[in-house]
Backbone bond lengths (Angstrom), bond angles and torsions (degrees), N, CA, C in turn:
res aa  C-N    CA-C-N  psi(-1)  N-CA   C-N-CA  omega(-1)  CA-C   N-CA-C  phi
1 M - - - 1.456 - - 1.567 108.47 -
2 E 1.352 114.65 131.40 1.416 119.35 -177.98 1.531 113.17 -71.92
3 N 1.270 118.51 143.46 1.382 124.35 173.63 1.537 115.96 -66.85
4 A 1.320 118.78 135.54 1.440 121.55 -179.31 1.548 110.55 -65.51
5 A 1.349 112.05 144.18 1.474 114.32 -179.18 1.540 109.93 -70.78
6 P 1.407 115.54 148.03 1.433 116.93 179.00 1.521 113.21 -54.85
7 A 1.294 118.04 146.95 1.519 120.44 176.72 1.475 112.89 -72.20
8 A 1.289 117.69 141.10 1.369 122.69 175.65 1.563 111.03 -85.23
9 H 1.307 118.71 142.52 1.467 121.17 -179.36 1.519 107.51 -121.83
10 R 1.303 113.61 141.09 1.500 119.87 177.54 1.555 110.04 -104.72
11 Y 1.260 120.86 118.60 1.433 126.53 -178.27 1.486 111.61 -110.60
12 V 1.333 114.52 159.67 1.502 119.97 172.88 1.551 105.00 -129.24
13 L 1.315 113.49 130.17 1.481 124.53 -178.80 1.508 107.25 -117.02
14 T 1.313 116.29 129.62 1.461 119.48 166.38 1.556 106.55 -112.86
15 F 1.361 113.22 149.37 1.489 116.78 -172.61 1.561 102.41 -149.97
16 A 1.321 115.46 130.09 1.450 121.69 175.31 1.478 111.71 -144.32
17 C 1.329 118.26 127.53 1.459 125.62 -173.92 1.530 109.87 -160.03
18 D 1.260 116.35 169.99 1.472 121.67 174.43 1.518 110.31 -61.91
19 D 1.250 116.39 129.66 1.447 120.36 -175.02 1.548 113.16 -63.96
20 R 1.376 117.46 132.62 1.395 123.21 178.23 1.529 108.58 -163.14
21 P 1.311 120.78 163.42 1.461 123.62 -177.84 1.508 111.56 -63.62
22 G 1.316 117.64 146.73 1.410 125.30 167.85 1.510 116.67 93.77
23 I 1.323 120.38 1.57 1.435 123.59 -176.87 1.504 111.02 -66.08
24 V 1.373 119.14 -54.37 1.401 123.49 -176.54 1.547 111.30 -63.52
25 H 1.355 115.15 -39.47 1.476 120.25 176.96 1.501 109.78 -58.68
26 A 1.335 117.27 -46.49 1.486 121.00 -177.27 1.564 110.44 -63.34
27 I 1.268 115.68 -42.98 1.467 119.02 -176.02 1.545 111.44 -70.92
28 S 1.358 115.32 -47.23 1.440 115.88 178.76 1.519 110.91 -65.50
29 G 1.333 115.92 -36.36 1.487 116.99 176.93 1.514 113.80 -60.68
30 T 1.321 116.40 -34.73 1.443 118.62 178.89 1.527 112.25 -70.38
31 V 1.367 114.84 -33.19 1.496 116.86 173.44 1.524 111.30 -64.97
32 V 1.304 115.90 -38.56 1.519 119.93 179.14 1.576 105.76 -66.20
33 D 1.322 119.85 -45.01 1.457 119.21 179.52 1.489 114.59 -60.91
34 L 1.333 115.47 -24.80 1.500 120.47 176.40 1.560 113.30 -85.93
35 G 1.346 112.57 4.12 1.501 116.14 178.90 1.543 110.52 72.70
36 G 1.308 113.06 24.72 1.522 115.87 -174.75 1.521 112.67 -105.58
37 S 1.315 114.16 173.90 1.486 120.07 175.51 1.557 109.74 -132.57
38 I 1.267 116.00 143.80 1.497 119.06 -178.44 1.499 110.67 -82.10
39 A 1.346 114.89 130.54 1.450 121.50 -179.38 1.537 110.47 -101.32
40 E 1.266 121.65 -28.85 1.428 127.36 -175.05 1.552 109.65 -155.92
41 S 1.301 117.49 134.14 1.416 121.69 179.10 1.470 111.29 -146.42
42 Q 1.317 116.03 130.95 1.460 122.60 178.04 1.571 109.01 -138.89
43 Q 1.304 118.59 140.69 1.483 120.15 179.15 1.506 108.61 -145.92
44 F 1.336 113.21 161.51 1.457 122.92 -178.82 1.481 113.62 -151.87
45 D 1.316 116.24 127.27 1.509 118.88 174.54 1.492 109.72 -99.01
46 S 1.293 120.44 114.44 1.479 121.94 -177.62 1.525 112.09 -85.26
47 E 1.372 111.80 114.38 1.479 115.95 176.42 1.538 111.10 -67.54
48 L 1.326 114.42 -25.88 1.504 120.60 -176.75 1.484 111.22 -66.08
49 T 1.338 118.69 -44.95 1.445 125.40 -172.37 1.520 114.73 -115.78
50 G 1.337 115.82 -10.32 1.470 117.60 -177.44 1.502 114.41 72.82
51 R 1.372 114.50 17.42 1.428 119.63 -179.21 1.503 112.97 -98.33
52 F 1.342 117.75 147.20 1.442 125.92 176.80 1.580 106.41 -101.51
53 H 1.315 116.52 129.21 1.468 122.51 178.32 1.512 110.43 -120.22
54 M 1.295 121.16 140.56 1.399 125.54 -178.17 1.519 112.53 -150.10
55 R 1.320 116.24 135.97 1.470 124.62 172.45 1.491 109.37 -123.15
56 L 1.327 120.07 125.09 1.444 123.53 -175.24 1.514 109.28 -134.43
57 E 1.377 113.71 128.51 1.467 119.92 164.78 1.449 112.74 -104.84
58 F 1.302 116.19 130.80 1.519 118.68 178.47 1.501 110.51 -141.05
59 V 1.351 113.50 164.75 1.458 119.67 -175.59 1.505 106.50 -124.61
60 T 1.333 114.92 134.00 1.448 121.52 -178.07 1.595 108.50 -156.36
61 E 1.277 114.57 152.14 1.501 119.12 175.30 1.518 111.97 -81.18
62 A 1.355 116.94 -9.67 1.463 120.39 178.98 1.558 112.09 -62.45
63 E 1.339 116.32 143.06 1.426 119.36 174.97 1.459 111.60 -74.35
64 E 1.437 113.33 161.88 1.455 117.42 -172.47 1.536 113.74 -60.20
65 Q 1.297 118.83 -39.25 1.457 120.85 178.81 1.488 112.13 -60.37
66 A 1.316 117.00 -41.68 1.462 119.63 -179.42 1.467 109.73 -68.99
67 V 1.310 121.98 -36.66 1.428 126.38 173.80 1.525 110.56 -56.57
68 R 1.336 114.14 -50.68 1.446 118.15 -177.37 1.528 111.71 -61.42
69 E 1.282 116.53 -42.29 1.430 122.06 -179.45 1.559 110.83 -64.36
70 A 1.325 116.21 -35.28 1.441 121.35 178.45 1.502 113.42 -68.25
71 F 1.338 118.61 -36.31 1.442 121.98 -178.91 1.507 115.92 -90.53
72 A 1.363 116.87 -11.47 1.467 120.32 179.02 1.476 111.96 -57.17
73 P 1.307 122.52 -51.45 1.446 120.87 -178.11 1.506 114.54 -66.80
74 V 1.342 116.71 -24.47 1.467 119.35 178.03 1.537 106.28 -71.11
75 A 1.326 119.57 -46.26 1.450 120.27 179.47 1.534 112.33 -61.51
76 E 1.338 113.79 -40.07 1.488 118.11 177.13 1.521 112.61 -64.36
77 R 1.304 115.89 -45.51 1.485 119.38 177.17 1.527 115.05 -53.98
78 F 1.301 116.43 -38.67 1.474 119.97 -175.49 1.600 111.95 -102.27
79 G 1.347 114.58 2.56 1.510 116.78 179.87 1.500 108.69 63.57
80 A 1.312 120.86 42.99 1.509 121.07 -167.82 1.576 106.78 -98.31
81 E 1.381 112.41 154.12 1.383 122.53 158.19 1.491 110.35 -90.94
82 S 1.361 114.39 115.32 1.500 114.22 -175.58 1.534 107.76 -133.15
83 S 1.329 115.34 163.06 1.458 122.20 173.35 1.535 109.65 -149.26
84 L 1.308 113.16 147.40 1.460 120.65 -178.51 1.558 109.05 -126.79
85 D 1.304 116.88 137.91 1.459 116.63 178.32 1.510 106.17 -154.35
86 V 1.343 116.04 163.87 1.440 121.99 176.17 1.573 108.56 -84.61
87 V 1.305 117.13 128.94 1.431 119.72 -177.31 1.563 113.41 -58.16
88 G 1.236 113.80 129.09 1.485 117.32 179.68 1.537 117.84 90.87
89 R 1.348 114.06 -5.18 1.491 113.25 178.04 1.519 113.73 -67.70
90 P 1.273 120.83 127.85 1.451 124.04 -177.85 1.512 111.10 -60.32
91 V 1.281 117.26 130.77 1.460 122.98 178.70 1.549 108.64 -85.74
92 R 1.281 115.32 129.24 1.478 120.65 -176.48 1.556 109.54 -74.87
93 T 1.312 114.92 117.87 1.433 124.12 -167.50 1.515 118.14 -125.48
94 L 1.362 117.14 124.52 1.434 122.34 179.10 1.536 106.38 -97.02
95 I 1.346 116.98 127.67 1.453 119.87 176.09 1.500 110.68 -103.05
96 L 1.338 114.33 133.96 1.433 120.07 173.38 1.566 107.82 -109.59
97 A 1.308 113.09 137.07 1.533 115.68 -173.44 1.536 108.68 -143.40
98 S 1.349 114.00 165.31 1.419 124.84 177.35 1.470 108.85 -126.78
99 K 1.322 120.91 -135.24 1.447 123.27 -176.67 1.519 112.83 -79.68
100 A 1.309 115.76 -43.81 1.462 119.69 -177.77 1.528 110.13 -68.67
101 T 1.346 117.24 136.81 1.492 120.69 -171.34 1.536 111.23 -116.48
102 H 1.343 120.85 -0.80 1.501 118.41 -173.25 1.540 112.25 -61.73
103 C 1.299 116.05 -39.10 1.477 117.42 -179.18 1.574 112.21 -73.26
104 V 1.292 112.72 -42.03 1.481 115.95 178.52 1.558 110.77 -60.11
105 N 1.397 115.17 -43.69 1.435 120.41 179.32 1.528 111.83 -58.08
106 D 1.287 114.07 -48.33 1.448 120.49 -176.99 1.585 113.08 -60.39
107 L 1.375 111.09 -45.15 1.524 114.60 179.24 1.511 110.93 -64.22
108 L 1.313 119.65 -45.32 1.447 120.66 -177.11 1.485 112.68 -69.42
109 Y 1.344 116.21 -33.77 1.503 118.21 173.91 1.504 110.80 -61.10
110 H 1.348 118.29 -47.35 1.448 117.10 -176.82 1.521 116.18 -75.96
111 V 1.349 115.00 -21.53 1.443 120.63 166.70 1.529 111.02 -63.88
112 G 1.330 114.64 -43.28 1.506 119.22 -178.92 1.480 112.91 -65.86
113 T 1.386 117.96 -32.37 1.453 121.70 -179.34 1.494 111.52 -82.96
114 G 1.308 119.32 -9.41 1.462 122.56 -176.30 1.493 114.81 82.32
115 A 1.368 117.03 9.05 1.439 118.80 -178.90 1.532 113.87 -83.78
116 L 1.361 117.05 -19.69 1.422 120.99 -175.78 1.563 107.38 -116.09
117 P 1.288 117.53 115.65 1.521 122.22 -171.56 1.515 113.47 -77.67
118 I 1.289 113.69 57.15 1.508 116.15 175.62 1.570 105.92 -133.23
119 E 1.359 115.74 164.91 1.466 120.11 167.64 1.483 105.46 -129.17
120 V 1.338 115.41 143.32 1.470 123.23 -178.66 1.455 114.32 -116.60
121 P 1.337 116.15 100.32 1.468 117.63 -176.60 1.551 111.89 -82.79
122 L 1.355 118.14 -11.78 1.512 118.66 -177.69 1.480 108.34 -162.29
123 I 1.345 114.84 145.26 1.488 124.37 167.41 1.520 106.73 -119.50
124 L 1.352 113.11 131.76 1.493 119.65 176.65 1.511 107.73 -115.61
125 A 1.259 118.03 132.58 1.498 119.59 -179.18 1.554 111.22 -141.08
126 N 1.305 114.81 156.18 1.429 120.07 176.66 1.555 112.62 -101.09
127 H 1.322 113.72 8.93 1.494 122.03 167.47 1.479 109.81 -137.05
128 E 1.354 116.07 154.36 1.446 120.91 -175.24 1.541 112.58 -78.32
129 T 1.337 118.12 -13.49 1.422 121.26 -169.28 1.589 112.43 -56.41
130 P 1.346 120.69 -45.08 1.501 117.55 -179.02 1.508 114.65 -67.78
131 G 1.328 118.71 -2.56 1.444 118.38 -175.56 1.455 112.72 -64.06
132 A 1.351 117.06 -37.79 1.519 119.18 -178.51 1.508 110.65 -64.45
133 L 1.329 118.51 -40.62 1.453 122.02 177.92 1.525 110.45 -64.65
134 A 1.296 115.91 -41.21 1.485 118.23 -179.32 1.505 108.47 -63.25
135 A 1.341 118.37 -43.61 1.477 120.78 179.37 1.490 111.99 -61.09
136 F 1.346 117.48 -40.53 1.474 123.84 -178.59 1.479 109.62 -60.89
137 H 1.315 118.39 -39.68 1.473 124.89 -177.91 1.511 111.44 -93.58
138 D 1.351 116.86 4.82 1.473 120.03 177.29 1.505 114.18 59.48
139 V 1.374 114.51 42.12 1.457 119.20 178.07 1.535 108.95 -115.86
140 P 1.310 118.79 128.58 1.475 124.84 -177.56 1.600 106.29 -54.10
141 F 1.393 113.37 138.01 1.402 120.71 -178.67 1.506 112.20 -132.33
142 E 1.340 119.15 143.47 1.427 124.44 174.50 1.507 107.41 -135.11
143 H 1.386 111.85 134.19 1.427 121.40 176.59 1.599 108.49 -108.17
144 H 1.269 115.74 126.76 1.518 119.68 -178.99 1.601 102.47 -135.53
145 A 1.339 113.84 106.85 1.420 117.32 177.73 1.556 113.23 -62.63
146 I 1.309 115.87 147.52 1.472 119.97 176.86 1.523 108.99 -128.61
147 T 1.358 116.14 100.95 1.446 118.78 -178.90 1.537 108.71 -119.60
148 D 1.252 120.78 -10.43 1.467 123.07 176.27 1.503 112.12 -147.47
149 A 1.314 114.78 179.62 1.501 120.39 -175.66 1.504 113.27 -62.28
150 D 1.424 113.80 -38.63 1.451 117.85 -177.64 1.477 109.62 -66.95
151 Q 1.338 120.89 -39.86 1.407 121.48 178.14 1.522 115.91 -67.84
152 K 1.380 111.93 -33.33 1.485 117.54 174.39 1.497 108.63 -62.82
153 A 1.300 119.61 -47.25 1.462 123.51 -176.41 1.553 109.43 -62.60
154 A 1.391 114.44 -38.58 1.459 119.35 179.02 1.502 110.61 -66.27
155 F 1.344 119.26 -41.18 1.472 122.24 175.33 1.514 111.12 -58.42
156 E 1.351 116.79 -47.14 1.446 117.44 -178.43 1.545 112.07 -66.68
157 D 1.302 117.02 -31.34 1.419 119.58 172.71 1.544 112.15 -61.90
158 R 1.321 113.51 -40.38 1.459 120.54 179.77 1.576 109.68 -64.73
159 V 1.325 114.73 -37.92 1.481 119.03 173.11 1.504 110.77 -58.26
160 R 1.335 117.25 -49.25 1.420 119.37 178.69 1.470 114.65 -58.69
161 A 1.288 115.80 -39.36 1.482 122.34 -178.09 1.561 109.03 -67.77
162 A 1.352 114.04 -42.70 1.455 119.85 -175.72 1.554 109.23 -67.28
163 I 1.327 116.61 -35.34 1.464 119.70 177.91 1.527 109.50 -62.61
164 T 1.254 119.62 -41.98 1.476 123.52 175.70 1.527 112.74 -67.19
165 E 1.311 116.34 -49.23 1.462 121.75 -177.95 1.520 114.52 -59.06
166 H 1.340 112.53 -38.55 1.497 117.81 -171.77 1.508 112.74 -108.39
167 D 1.326 117.53 10.12 1.505 120.05 179.84 1.555 109.60 51.21
168 I 1.349 114.31 50.74 1.435 120.14 -177.40 1.531 109.23 -73.93
169 E 1.371 113.78 135.06 1.471 121.36 176.24 1.487 113.37 -106.92
170 L 1.325 119.07 -21.25 1.429 123.95 -178.27 1.579 111.23 -142.76
171 V 1.282 116.86 136.06 1.434 121.68 177.51 1.609 106.29 -114.16
172 V 1.318 118.64 124.79 1.443 123.98 179.99 1.536 108.71 -110.73
173 L 1.346 116.19 121.01 1.447 120.72 172.56 1.520 106.08 -88.30
174 A 1.341 118.02 95.73 1.414 125.29 -177.09 1.535 109.88 -90.78
175 R 1.320 113.16 73.42 1.466 123.16 -173.34 1.478 109.89 61.99
176 Y 1.327 117.13 42.22 1.432 122.19 168.52 1.475 111.37 -79.56
177 M 1.440 116.40 112.79 1.410 121.49 -161.66 1.597 105.51 -97.92
178 Q 1.299 117.15 48.33 1.443 119.92 169.76 1.553 109.83 -130.18
179 I 1.302 116.87 147.81 1.469 120.62 -179.67 1.514 109.48 -87.38
180 L 1.322 118.68 119.17 1.438 121.14 -179.67 1.510 109.30 -70.61
181 S 1.318 115.29 146.92 1.497 120.93 178.86 1.573 111.24 -64.21
182 P 1.301 118.51 154.07 1.446 117.95 179.13 1.480 111.22 -63.01
183 E 1.363 120.37 -28.75 1.497 123.20 177.39 1.513 108.73 -62.23
184 L 1.358 116.27 -49.64 1.492 121.13 -174.71 1.599 106.42 -66.98
185 C 1.259 117.89 -41.70 1.441 124.00 -179.62 1.526 110.04 -54.91
186 E 1.387 115.50 -45.04 1.385 122.81 177.18 1.573 112.87 -62.91
187 E 1.281 116.47 -43.78 1.440 122.40 -178.99 1.557 108.62 -65.90
188 L 1.274 118.57 -32.35 1.476 122.01 -177.84 1.501 114.41 -96.64
189 A 1.320 117.89 12.24 1.450 121.48 -175.99 1.525 109.79 -54.15
190 G 1.356 114.25 128.72 1.502 121.69 176.54 1.504 113.69 72.02
191 K 1.471 117.33 9.32 1.401 119.91 -179.05 1.551 111.06 -136.53
192 A 1.368 117.09 17.33 1.413 119.39 178.71 1.512 109.40 -139.88
193 I 1.293 118.52 132.27 1.481 126.57 -174.66 1.476 109.43 -119.17
194 N 1.348 116.80 134.89 1.445 125.74 179.30 1.503 110.11 -120.67
195 I 1.395 117.98 156.81 1.427 121.32 176.96 1.554 107.48 -129.62
196 H 1.279 118.47 139.66 1.501 119.06 174.29 1.560 109.00 -149.84
197 H 1.313 118.35 158.81 1.401 122.20 -177.17 1.521 109.05 -73.90
198 S 1.324 119.33 168.83 1.442 121.70 -172.94 1.486 115.62 -85.24
199 F 1.359 118.19 -0.05 1.484 119.89 -174.97 1.531 116.86 -77.73
200 L 1.395 111.91 -9.07 1.465 114.67 -179.72 1.533 107.13 -73.65
201 P 1.406 115.59 145.19 1.490 125.84 1.99 1.495 112.76 -95.08
202 G 1.333 115.69 9.99 1.501 117.17 -172.57 1.536 114.33 -70.82
203 F 1.369 117.75 -41.10 1.437 118.73 -175.66 1.535 107.25 -119.34
204 K 1.291 118.98 100.48 1.416 122.56 -179.32 1.527 111.26 -105.68
205 G 1.330 117.09 176.16 1.428 120.09 177.85 1.510 112.75 97.65
206 A 1.370 115.38 -169.33 1.388 121.45 -166.67 1.553 112.11 -82.81
207 D 1.367 118.78 -18.33 1.440 120.90 -177.03 1.534 113.76 -131.73
208 P 1.351 114.95 62.56 1.477 116.09 -174.82 1.483 113.90 -65.94
209 Y 1.373 120.74 -26.35 1.413 122.09 -179.91 1.539 114.18 -70.02
210 R 1.305 113.90 -33.01 1.549 113.85 174.36 1.514 110.17 -72.55
211 Q 1.333 119.26 -32.56 1.435 120.93 174.36 1.520 109.13 -65.10
212 A 1.349 119.58 -43.91 1.436 122.66 179.55 1.499 111.79 -61.73
213 H 1.316 116.69 -40.92 1.473 121.83 178.49 1.528 108.68 -61.99
214 A 1.296 119.30 -41.88 1.450 122.75 -178.42 1.499 110.58 -64.28
215 R 1.320 116.31 -31.62 1.502 120.02 -178.86 1.498 112.16 -91.08
216 G 1.372 116.19 -3.48 1.497 116.64 178.47 1.463 116.92 69.56
217 V 1.353 115.29 41.46 1.535 118.71 -179.13 1.536 110.95 -58.72
218 K 1.254 116.32 153.19 1.463 121.39 179.14 1.501 112.79 -114.41
219 Q 1.299 118.63 -0.43 1.502 119.11 177.87 1.531 105.70 -152.35
220 I 1.327 113.59 148.96 1.473 126.33 -178.79 1.565 104.53 -129.06
221 G 1.315 112.15 135.00 1.499 113.64 178.16 1.507 110.62 -149.87
222 A 1.373 113.00 -175.50 1.483 120.22 177.64 1.512 108.58 -149.15
223 T 1.262 112.12 152.14 1.517 121.64 -178.99 1.536 110.71 -127.82
224 A 1.349 117.28 122.30 1.468 122.09 171.16 1.526 106.76 -102.12
225 H 1.331 115.37 133.67 1.463 117.82 -174.77 1.480 109.87 -151.50
226 Y 1.361 116.70 165.55 1.426 118.91 174.62 1.505 109.02 -71.99
227 V 1.298 116.72 150.25 1.483 126.60 177.14 1.511 107.69 -77.19
228 T 1.357 116.65 127.78 1.460 122.30 170.43 1.576 107.73 -138.47
229 S 1.304 115.46 172.52 1.488 118.93 179.63 1.516 109.29 -73.34
230 D 1.290 121.95 -13.06 1.441 123.45 169.59 1.479 110.60 -84.38
231 L 1.312 116.82 101.75 1.504 125.41 -170.34 1.498 110.94 -46.15
232 D 1.301 118.06 119.23 1.478 125.02 170.14 1.542 110.94 61.85
233 E 1.325 117.24 24.37 1.490 119.22 -176.12 1.556 108.06 -125.83
234 G 1.306 121.64 18.42 1.395 122.17 -178.61 1.524 111.82 -73.92
235 P 1.315 120.41 168.11 1.492 123.49 -179.59 1.578 110.31 -53.21
236 I 1.293 113.98 129.14 1.527 120.65 -174.78 1.513 108.63 -80.75
237 I 1.399 112.99 130.71 1.395 119.21 173.19 1.509 114.94 -97.80
238 E 1.294 117.86 -43.90 1.475 125.23 178.54 1.459 113.14 -150.98
239 Q 1.352 115.79 146.78 1.477 122.81 176.41 1.503 108.75 -141.35
240 E 1.367 115.68 152.07 1.457 120.38 176.55 1.498 107.98 -143.77
241 V 1.340 118.75 146.93 1.383 124.35 -179.37 1.547 111.33 -135.58
242 I 1.331 115.42 135.24 1.498 121.51 -178.90 1.496 108.42 -123.53
243 R 1.382 117.81 129.67 1.444 121.41 176.88 1.492 111.30 -73.49
244 V 1.339 115.93 139.67 1.479 121.19 172.86 1.576 110.22 -135.47
245 D 1.317 116.85 172.64 1.433 119.35 179.58 1.549 110.57 -139.66
246 H 1.341 112.78 -173.04 1.473 119.72 -173.35 1.511 115.38 -67.72
247 T 1.367 115.23 -11.34 1.537 118.12 -178.51 1.507 111.57 -78.06
248 R 1.349 119.03 -13.54 1.432 121.37 -171.69 1.603 109.57 -85.35
249 S 1.311 113.41 134.40 1.454 119.83 177.60 1.520 109.60 -80.28
250 P 1.298 119.70 164.78 1.484 122.74 174.24 1.547 109.80 -55.07
251 R 1.323 119.56 -40.39 1.496 120.61 -179.36 1.489 108.63 -67.99
252 E 1.332 122.99 -38.08 1.391 124.15 178.97 1.591 111.48 -68.49
253 L 1.359 114.78 -39.11 1.471 117.08 176.04 1.483 109.74 -65.26
254 M 1.295 125.01 -34.45 1.419 125.52 176.68 1.515 110.59 -66.05
255 A 1.290 117.06 -44.57 1.489 121.70 -179.57 1.501 107.64 -59.43
256 I 1.348 118.70 -50.71 1.462 123.09 -179.15 1.554 110.41 -60.03
257 G 1.371 114.55 -43.13 1.476 117.77 178.26 1.551 113.32 -61.47
258 Q 1.373 118.00 -44.31 1.408 122.26 -179.21 1.511 110.74 -64.78
259 D 1.322 119.27 -38.63 1.449 122.09 175.50 1.514 109.23 -59.58
260 T 1.284 116.02 -46.96 1.448 121.25 178.31 1.514 112.93 -60.82
261 E 1.283 118.00 -40.85 1.446 122.46 179.35 1.534 111.03 -61.71
262 V 1.358 115.05 -47.78 1.478 118.07 -176.42 1.562 111.06 -64.20
263 R 1.283 115.35 -41.28 1.546 116.91 177.61 1.477 111.89 -63.69
264 T 1.310 114.92 -44.16 1.500 117.71 -176.52 1.517 112.28 -66.37
265 L 1.344 116.80 -43.41 1.359 117.66 -178.03 1.567 112.26 -71.05
266 R 1.340 116.57 -37.35 1.514 120.88 176.47 1.512 108.43 -58.79
267 Q 1.362 117.47 -47.48 1.414 120.51 179.90 1.508 116.46 -57.42
268 A 1.354 113.13 -42.85 1.446 121.20 177.73 1.527 112.51 -62.80
269 V 1.364 113.97 -45.49 1.458 118.67 -178.21 1.618 107.81 -67.33
270 A 1.287 115.86 -39.36 1.496 116.10 178.57 1.528 113.28 -61.71
271 W 1.404 115.37 -44.16 1.406 118.39 176.65 1.464 114.84 -60.71
272 Y 1.352 115.58 -40.33 1.447 120.17 177.80 1.538 110.40 -61.65
273 A 1.367 117.16 -49.49 1.440 119.29 -178.63 1.477 114.50 -63.72
274 Q 1.359 115.40 -26.34 1.500 119.77 177.62 1.544 111.37 -87.65
275 H 1.350 120.51 7.71 1.440 125.81 -178.73 1.488 111.03 56.98
276 R 1.349 117.23 43.71 1.493 121.53 178.03 1.536 110.94 -104.80
277 V 1.289 118.38 5.31 1.489 120.77 -177.19 1.487 109.98 -116.63
278 L 1.367 116.65 115.26 1.468 120.08 -179.49 1.591 104.82 -119.60
279 L 1.319 115.25 139.06 1.465 119.60 175.91 1.532 112.52 -79.79
280 D 1.289 112.74 135.32 1.515 118.92 174.79 1.528 106.74 -129.69
281 G 1.330 115.92 84.30 1.463 119.31 -175.57 1.506 111.58 66.21
282 Q 1.319 117.06 -120.86 1.479 122.70 179.20 1.481 115.06 -92.21
283 R 1.369 118.54 8.68 1.422 120.72 178.05 1.529 109.47 -132.97
284 T 1.308 117.71 177.89 1.441 120.54 -179.09 1.531 110.72 -121.52
285 I 1.300 116.62 152.28 1.401 129.49 169.66 1.517 107.17 -100.56
286 I 1.339 115.52 123.14 1.490 119.17 179.38 1.575 108.51 -114.80
287 F 1.328 114.31 112.54 1.422 118.63 173.68 1.524 110.66 -89.88
288 R 1.310 116.87 96.12 1.452 120.69 -172.84 1.509 111.46 -74.01
């Protein structure tokens, strides 16, 4: 009986370093040395920062450890920030939530259908409301009230512990209505995504859509961005805008806004999980 052929593996490599000659040649040459073939390749030279960014999908029979060892000297040679993963591997994601559930519901639904390449081992919330959704999707849920500074600190400590316990790679603030401390923002740099409506900073508070209605806004949008200590000003990953007019009621504006929020957040999370988002200073490079 003939031996079965070795299985082919599809990997995704991201590579970012100061731009200089020979980078693409070195990377593609390493793929050839591994007996592999390139399936998808995208690159960008940033005039703003002088950085070279690349995302590469390739197929090879080599095992992951061998691939990592092959690319290590290439990354060292160019002083690069690089990552290697198996294409399609679900990214372990912690969801933080508050009272609103539309973003949580959308994320869990698309995880369940297999359309969103993440896995959610835990949801942490400062309101009980998302608990029913978590139970429906069979995701562990914890409610920790936040009414003072001590409880807020305790919640953030629980976030840190959960990240360690569950090997979390991404934290998603799914309309989590608490400001993270600068210390936690720093710890989560490049690994936490937030979503907010487009009315900031003009319309703040608990009912921005009624304020927007009163001012006769003509467009509604949402922004998904990395979390930083600069509130709602982290590097932008995705944005969407919808035109509206005077016929829309505050309730309709809210419904349109929430639909926009869920699509925008879902897209940002998907791109992150697919290793399509690379940081370039205060902005992002998105390899669609």
